[in-house]
KOLMI-654053 format. One record per residue (C-alpha): residue in one letter; x, y, z. Coordinates in nm, 3 decimals, m for minus. Example, Ala and Ser with C-alpha at 12.3 -4.5 7.8 and 13.67 -1.06 7.14 Angstrom:
<sites>
 aa    east   north      up
  a   1.230  m0.450   0.780
  s   1.367  m0.106   0.714
</sites>
This chain:
<sites>
 aa    east   north      up
  m   0.717  m1.033  m0.302
  d   0.681  m1.250   0.008
  l   0.562  m1.024   0.292
  a   0.537  m1.122   0.658
  r   0.193  m1.088   0.818
  s   0.153  m0.755   0.996
  p   0.189  m0.778   1.375
  l  m0.119  m0.553   1.392
  a  m0.337  m0.793   1.189
  r  m0.687  m0.886   1.295
  p  m0.864  m1.217   1.218
  f  m1.106  m1.219   0.927
  p  m1.466  m1.196   1.051
  d  m1.746  m1.441   0.981
  i  m1.933  m1.237   0.720
  p  m2.270  m1.398   0.645
  p  m2.405  m1.443   0.292
  i  m2.564  m1.122   0.163
  n  m2.881  m1.193  m0.033
  g  m2.831  m1.069  m0.388
  v  m2.448  m1.080  m0.380
  t  m2.243  m1.359  m0.543
  l  m1.861  m1.363  m0.532
  r  m1.633  m1.541  m0.779
  i  m1.258  m1.528  m0.844
  a  m1.024  m1.632  m1.125
  r  m0.665  m1.611  m1.251
  a  m0.606  m1.348  m1.518
  r  m0.229  m1.376  m1.460
  y  m0.164  m1.004  m1.466
  k   0.164  m1.078  m1.283
  e   0.389  m1.378  m1.247
  w   0.233  m1.504  m0.926
  d   0.062  m1.822  m0.819
  r  m0.272  m1.680  m0.709
  c  m0.608  m1.553  m0.826
  d  m0.605  m1.187  m0.927
  l  m0.952  m1.112  m1.068
  t  m1.266  m1.080  m0.857
  f  m1.620  m1.079  m0.999
  v  m1.913  m0.969  m0.784
  e  m2.259  m1.025  m0.930
  l  m2.540  m0.812  m0.787
  a  m2.915  m0.869  m0.802
  e  m3.115  m0.665  m1.050
  g  m3.217  m0.328  m0.911
  s  m2.925  m0.298  m0.670
  s  m2.846   0.058  m0.561
  v  m2.486   0.178  m0.564
  a  m2.292   0.470  m0.418
  g  m1.924   0.548  m0.444
  v  m1.638   0.776  m0.346
  f  m1.325   0.803  m0.556
  t  m0.972   0.939  m0.543
  k  m0.907   1.308  m0.597
  n  m0.576   1.230  m0.767
  v  m0.590   1.412  m1.102
  c  m0.379   1.137  m1.265
  c  m0.651   0.883  m1.191
  s  m0.721   0.568  m1.392
  s  m0.991   0.516  m1.654
  e  m1.157   0.284  m1.402
  v  m1.207   0.582  m1.171
  e  m1.326   0.815  m1.448
  l  m1.582   0.566  m1.574
  g  m1.672   0.465  m1.220
  r  m1.769   0.821  m1.130
  e  m1.993   0.842  m1.437
  n  m2.156   0.505  m1.379
  v  m2.213   0.540  m1.004
  a  m2.400   0.863  m1.070
  k  m2.666   0.655  m1.247
  g  m2.742   0.486  m0.913
  t  m2.768   0.116  m1.008
  a  m2.518  m0.167  m1.058
  r  m2.521  m0.533  m1.159
  a  m2.153  m0.625  m1.125
  i  m1.810  m0.530  m0.998
  i  m1.481  m0.649  m1.148
  v  m1.155  m0.597  m0.957
  n  m0.815  m0.656  m1.119
  a  m0.507  m0.692  m0.896
  g  m0.146  m0.651  m1.007
  n  m0.199  m0.378  m1.266
  s  m0.356  m0.040  m1.181
  n  m0.411   0.049  m1.550
  a  m0.345   0.412  m1.454
  f  m0.157   0.657  m1.679
  t  m0.224   0.430  m1.977
  g  m0.424   0.660  m2.208
  y  m0.675   0.531  m2.459
  r  m0.545   0.173  m2.433
  g  m0.632   0.163  m2.065
  r  m0.979   0.297  m2.127
  e  m1.041   0.046  m2.405
  a  m0.949  m0.238  m2.168
  v  m1.203  m0.116  m1.912
  e  m1.474  m0.072  m2.173
  q  m1.402  m0.424  m2.301
  i  m1.453  m0.568  m1.952
  m  m1.776  m0.371  m1.903
  a  m1.916  m0.490  m2.235
  q  m1.813  m0.852  m2.177
  v  m1.980  m0.872  m1.836
  a  m2.288  m0.678  m1.951
  a  m2.341  m0.918  m2.242
  r  m2.337  m1.214  m2.003
  l  m2.570  m1.055  m1.747
  g  m2.801  m0.886  m1.993
  c  m2.751  m0.541  m1.846
  e  m2.611  m0.207  m1.960
  p  m2.229  m0.170  m1.963
  a  m2.270   0.129  m1.731
  e  m2.401  m0.109  m1.465
  v  m2.061  m0.284  m1.454
  l  m1.806  m0.113  m1.228
  v  m1.436  m0.190  m1.272
  s  m1.144  m0.131  m1.037
  s  m0.776  m0.209  m1.086
  t  m0.480  m0.192  m0.848
  g  m0.108  m0.248  m0.884
  v   0.175  m0.102  m1.090
  i   0.109   0.234  m1.260
  g   0.189   0.299  m1.627
  v   0.129  m0.046  m1.778
  p  m0.187  m0.089  m1.990
  l  m0.413  m0.369  m1.870
  p  m0.359  m0.658  m2.116
  k  m0.687  m0.704  m2.301
  d  m0.627  m1.071  m2.376
  k  m0.558  m1.156  m2.013
  a  m0.852  m0.945  m1.899
  r  m1.088  m1.118  m2.143
  a  m0.974  m1.465  m2.042
  g  m0.981  m1.378  m1.673
  v  m1.333  m1.237  m1.690
  e  m1.454  m1.540  m1.883
  a  m1.306  m1.771  m1.620
  a  m1.464  m1.570  m1.340
  l  m1.808  m1.567  m1.503
  t  m1.816  m1.947  m1.501
  a  m1.637  m2.007  m1.170
  e  m1.803  m2.149  m0.860
  p  m1.903  m1.895  m0.593
  c  m1.629  m1.831  m0.335
  r  m1.597  m1.720   0.027
  w  m1.561  m1.359   0.139
  e  m1.205  m1.421   0.253
  d  m1.107  m1.567  m0.085
  a  m1.241  m1.260  m0.263
  t  m1.057  m1.034  m0.019
  n  m0.724  m1.206  m0.074
  t  m0.775  m1.182  m0.449
  i  m0.807  m0.801  m0.454
  g  m0.488  m0.750  m0.247
  t  m0.139  m0.645  m0.362
  t   0.106  m0.572  m0.079
  d  m0.159  m0.657   0.182
  t  m0.039  m0.907   0.441
  f  m0.381  m1.015   0.572
  a  m0.741  m1.026   0.451
  k  m0.950  m0.736   0.577
  g  m1.324  m0.756   0.631
  a  m1.600  m0.625   0.856
  r  m1.965  m0.699   0.926
  a  m2.262  m0.548   1.108
  s  m2.637  m0.588   1.126
  a  m2.927  m0.361   1.209
  m  m3.304  m0.365   1.243
  v  m3.502  m0.178   0.980
  g  m3.850  m0.186   1.127
  e  m3.910  m0.556   1.193
  t  m3.650  m0.669   0.941
  r  m3.291  m0.762   1.024
  i  m3.048  m0.646   0.757
  e  m2.686  m0.752   0.710
  i  m2.384  m0.550   0.601
  g  m2.053  m0.702   0.494
  g  m1.743  m0.530   0.359
  i  m1.397  m0.613   0.227
  i  m1.103  m0.387   0.155
  k  m0.747  m0.382   0.027
  g  m0.483  m0.126   0.109
  s  m0.142  m0.113   0.269
  g   0.061   0.163   0.105
  m  m0.003   0.476  m0.103
  i  m0.256   0.562   0.167
  a  m0.351   0.924   0.232
  p  m0.696   1.061   0.309
  d  m0.799   1.237  m0.009
  m  m1.124   1.044  m0.011
  a  m1.069   0.674   0.026
  t  m0.717   0.575  m0.072
  m  m0.779   0.205  m0.120
  l  m1.022  m0.035  m0.287
  g  m1.318  m0.110  m0.063
  y  m1.652  m0.279  m0.128
  v  m1.944  m0.287   0.112
  f  m2.262  m0.488   0.049
  t  m2.599  m0.501   0.219
  d  m2.933  m0.669   0.160
  a  m3.107  m0.353   0.279
  a  m3.323  m0.153   0.038
  v  m3.179   0.198   0.014
  e  m3.254   0.460  m0.249
  p  m2.938   0.554  m0.444
  v  m2.946   0.925  m0.360
  f  m2.972   0.859   0.013
  l  m2.707   0.585  m0.006
  q  m2.467   0.832  m0.172
  t  m2.543   1.096   0.090
  l  m2.468   0.848   0.368
  l  m2.143   0.724   0.215
  s  m2.012   1.074   0.138
  d  m2.082   1.181   0.496
  i  m1.941   0.865   0.656
  n  m1.632   0.887   0.439
  t  m1.525   1.214   0.604
  r  m1.504   1.039   0.943
  t  m1.359   0.706   0.832
  f  m1.170   0.654   0.505
  s  m1.068   1.020   0.489
  c  m0.925   1.004   0.841
  i  m0.650   0.750   0.777
  t  m0.298   0.784   0.645
  v  m0.001   0.554   0.608
  d   0.240   0.756   0.397
  g   0.070   1.071   0.273
  d   0.043   0.948  m0.086
  t  m0.296   0.944  m0.261
  s  m0.344   0.658  m0.506
  t  m0.453   0.697  m0.869
  s  m0.712   0.420  m0.832
  d  m0.883   0.464  m0.495
  t  m1.245   0.357  m0.485
  v  m1.502   0.266  m0.220
  l  m1.839   0.134  m0.334
  v  m2.148   0.053  m0.129
  c  m2.410  m0.171  m0.292
  a  m2.761  m0.232  m0.155
  t  m2.945  m0.524  m0.314
  g  m3.284  m0.457  m0.153
  r  m3.339  m0.829  m0.094
  a  m3.412  m0.802   0.279
  g  m3.774  m0.725   0.198
  h  m3.844  m0.400   0.384
  a  m3.968  m0.071   0.240
  p  m3.684   0.128   0.079
  i  m3.500   0.380   0.296
  a  m3.502   0.719   0.125
  s  m3.426   0.958   0.413
  f  m3.357   0.974   0.786
  d  m3.732   1.008   0.836
  d  m3.783   0.645   0.731
  p  m3.795   0.361   0.989
  g  m3.455   0.209   1.056
  a  m3.257   0.477   0.873
  d  m3.058   0.579   1.180
  a  m2.979   0.216   1.268
  f  m2.870   0.140   0.913
  a  m2.649   0.450   0.896
  a  m2.482   0.365   1.228
  a  m2.414   0.006   1.117
  l  m2.274   0.123   0.782
  e  m2.043   0.370   0.957
  d  m1.924   0.099   1.193
  v  m1.827  m0.123   0.899
  c  m1.652   0.163   0.719
  r  m1.458   0.266   1.030
  t  m1.344  m0.089   1.093
  l  m1.230  m0.131   0.732
  a  m1.044   0.201   0.738
  q  m0.859   0.110   1.057
  l  m0.767  m0.232   0.918
  v  m0.588  m0.063   0.628
  v  m0.374   0.131   0.875
  r  m0.307  m0.188   1.071
  d  m0.160  m0.332   0.753
  g   0.042  m0.020   0.671
  e   0.359  m0.115   0.490
  g   0.621  m0.193   0.753
  a   0.390  m0.087   1.038
  q   0.462  m0.206   1.391
  k   0.232   0.033   1.580
  f  m0.126   0.154   1.528
  i  m0.166   0.520   1.624
  e  m0.489   0.702   1.710
  v  m0.464   1.082   1.710
  a  m0.758   1.247   1.887
  v  m0.777   1.621   1.824
  t  m1.013   1.839   2.030
  g  m1.060   2.210   2.091
  a  m1.020   2.312   1.726
  v  m1.218   2.589   1.558
  s  m1.409   2.329   1.350
  d  m1.424   1.955   1.289
  e  m1.255   1.997   0.951
  s  m0.975   2.201   1.105
  a  m0.928   1.930   1.367
  r  m0.908   1.666   1.093
  r  m0.644   1.861   0.903
  i  m0.437   1.907   1.215
  g  m0.468   1.537   1.295
  l  m0.352   1.450   0.944
  a  m0.054   1.686   0.970
  i   0.050   1.492   1.279
  g  m0.026   1.153   1.122
  n   0.172   1.237   0.808
  s   0.479   1.371   0.987
  p   0.782   1.143   0.931
  l   0.937   1.287   1.248
  v   0.633   1.200   1.460
  k   0.597   0.856   1.301
  t   0.963   0.764   1.345
  a   0.958   0.886   1.706
  i   0.665   0.653   1.778
  a   0.849   0.370   1.599
  g   1.141   0.420   1.834
  g   0.925   0.457   2.145
  d   1.046   0.816   2.189
  a   0.800   1.044   2.373
  n   0.922   1.346   2.179
  w   0.613   1.565   2.205
  g   0.802   1.859   2.057
  r   0.755   1.695   1.719
  v   0.380   1.701   1.772
  v   0.401   2.073   1.847
  m   0.585   2.117   1.519
  a   0.322   1.921   1.325
  v   0.035   2.124   1.474
  g   0.211   2.446   1.387
  k   0.275   2.350   1.024
  a  m0.082   2.235   0.954
  g  m0.193   2.579   0.834
  e  m0.492   2.574   1.068
  p  m0.579   2.812   1.354
  a  m0.373   2.723   1.662
  d  m0.241   2.907   1.964
  r   0.089   2.793   2.107
  d  m0.011   2.908   2.456
  r  m0.333   2.701   2.462
  l  m0.195   2.378   2.318
  s  m0.199   2.056   2.523
  i  m0.043   1.721   2.423
  g  m0.069   1.378   2.582
  f   0.012   1.012   2.521
  g  m0.187   0.719   2.654
  g  m0.390   0.933   2.893
  h  m0.086   1.113   3.036
  w  m0.050   1.485   2.960
  a   0.303   1.593   2.874
  a   0.219   1.956   2.801
  r  m0.076   2.170   2.906
  d  m0.168   2.522   2.799
  g   0.147   2.580   2.603
  q   0.407   2.455   2.848
  p   0.542   2.130   2.992
  v   0.344   1.979   3.279
  a   0.529   2.061   3.602
  d   0.517   1.710   3.748
  y   0.547   1.527   3.415
  h   0.712   1.186   3.437
  e   0.811   1.025   3.110
  a   0.819   0.666   3.240
  p   0.443   0.589   3.202
  v   0.441   0.751   2.857
  a   0.746   0.553   2.750
  n   0.578   0.237   2.876
  h   0.266   0.320   2.670
  l   0.478   0.371   2.358
  k   0.620   0.020   2.394
  g   0.278  m0.121   2.307
  q   0.124  m0.179   1.964
  d  m0.178   0.051   2.006
  i  m0.079   0.411   2.069
  r  m0.312   0.693   2.175
  m  m0.219   1.057   2.123
  d  m0.434   1.347   2.249
  v  m0.405   1.701   2.119
  d  m0.624   1.979   2.257
  l  m0.604   2.323   2.096
  g  m0.823   2.503   2.350
  m  m0.987   2.719   2.083
  g  m1.331   2.577   2.009
  d  m1.554   2.271   1.986
  g  m1.405   2.112   1.673
  r  m1.288   1.753   1.706
  a  m1.170   1.468   1.488
  t  m0.991   1.136   1.520
  v  m0.724   1.030   1.272
  w  m0.559   0.689   1.245
  t  m0.206   0.627   1.124
  c   0.091   0.398   1.186
  d   0.458   0.431   1.263
  l   0.725   0.461   0.995
  t   0.987   0.187   0.993
  h   1.260   0.059   0.763
  g   1.011  m0.206   0.649
  y   0.828   0.062   0.449
  i   1.147   0.131   0.253
  d   1.214  m0.238   0.194
  i   0.866  m0.300   0.052
  n   0.855   0.002  m0.175
  a   1.213  m0.020  m0.299
  d   1.139  m0.371  m0.429
  y   0.773  m0.320  m0.532
  r   0.812  m0.384  m0.907
  s   1.061  m0.671  m0.876
</sites>
């Protein structure tokens, strides 16, 4: 499928080398395409790992095993297969994953549980063991590659490579963070809804790293939606090699913990937003800022009800300032809301305040805002201090075109 680059695309950043991380790619030929489709990431011994995974109950064996292995706290390698999700494939799918884990572990001299596997693509087709074996072997002996090459290799319907970077000072030591991600469709915030991998040379204890990622996830990956569908394979992993040389961070009481956490959240937020910017068929990036809710979680749910509404998304696609559809979405969210306190605005212009249209409202500046590519929507419930920001995109005929032809 030849897809045009998203008009909302961002250039790939200059991610520096991360000490203790080596990237390689190869062709397993899971599909009939002329590209690499297997990524191998080798991690230094002793690397900490944390992860969040899909809540879809029809998840893949990769996700089931990933949850078990991440709980052990250390990792030596990541393998990502593109073109075949290996989900809903029973024992044959699990055997393929276990084969990959054993093959990589034998080469690196580590435990199979230290090898994390992800797959993305068509559901219901077992991952071919022969292709996986050959692809892994090719990757193990390949020359190291660039971040952008690895990012392109993990993609499916993505139209541009997505990456982010940040740095921070941990005491007197500068640490680097780099991340890559794939995702374009089947995106709904039920944890991560994509495949994302973040690496740092910082030394972070596994328990604290997991605490950070789980917390950050609620404000980043779990605040995006393209189509309301939660994938069977979604995974986000954060790996810390500890090669920067500072004392390990085990809690927020340790030097540099706050700086590291802020830098990690910045990378995760950027990656999450890039997925929305590559939403299938997307022409507009939409930020929904919800305030005045009874809690932050209630605000997030209301924001997602708005972001998942086909009526809201198609109105934005057409440049229609139909704020009545936003009222509808707030009301259907199942969260506390009071019609007579609700306020709605677009691009800094309030259309409705305290449950009724603004008396001197002029639609022209709002309509002009909706002509742009970056749309801002404000919703204030006037009930409390809860707030959240959700990111979504418009819904166009391009989404239908891509998904109607996905398997062909």
